[in-house]
C-alpha positions, 0 to 999 in steps of 0.5 A, a space after each residue: 930117097 935116092 939121089 935122083 930123088 934128092 936132086 928132084 927136091 933141090 932143083 924144086 927149092 931152086 925153081 921156087 927161089 927163082 920165082 920168089 925173087 921175080 914176086 918180090 920185085 914188086 914189094 916196096 921199097 921199104 919192105 926190100 930190106 926187111 920182109 923181102 930179106 927175111 923171105 931171101 934169108 928163110 929160103 937160102 936157109 931151105 936151100 942150104 939144109 936140102 943140100 947138107 941133109 943130102 950129104 948127111 949119112 945121119 939125116 933125122 935132126 936136119 931133115 927136122 930143120 927143113 920142116 921148120 924151114 919150111 914152116 917159117 917160109 910159108 908164114 912169111 910168104 902168107 904175110 907178104 899177101 896179107 900186107 898187101 904186097 903180093 898178089 894173091 895169084 902169086 901167092 897162090 903159085 909161090 905156096 903150090 911150089 913151096 908145098 910141092 917141096 914140103 911134100 917132098 920132104 915129107 916123102 924123104 922123112 919116110 923113106 930114112 924112118 924104114 
């Protein structure tokens, strides 16, 4: 994957974080320091790992860590919808953003496997 494509996944992650902040504004106050904080932590970790993988020569383990973090974030977002903190439409949009990142990540893994 060339640097231009790496920047696309980084930009997509950045946009997803911006959307997540807007979506989490309506979480109940009691959840802002628990579930919302975990989601924010996971989104920042995903961003951090993408930047790290982009800079590394040997990317395999970092790309695996990105995969784990995407799944973790996917379940946290699903949980927030299941608990009624996130309306279905916002859940759908947020999940779509995360799935796009997952597809880009899959392409990145395939390109490094060659």
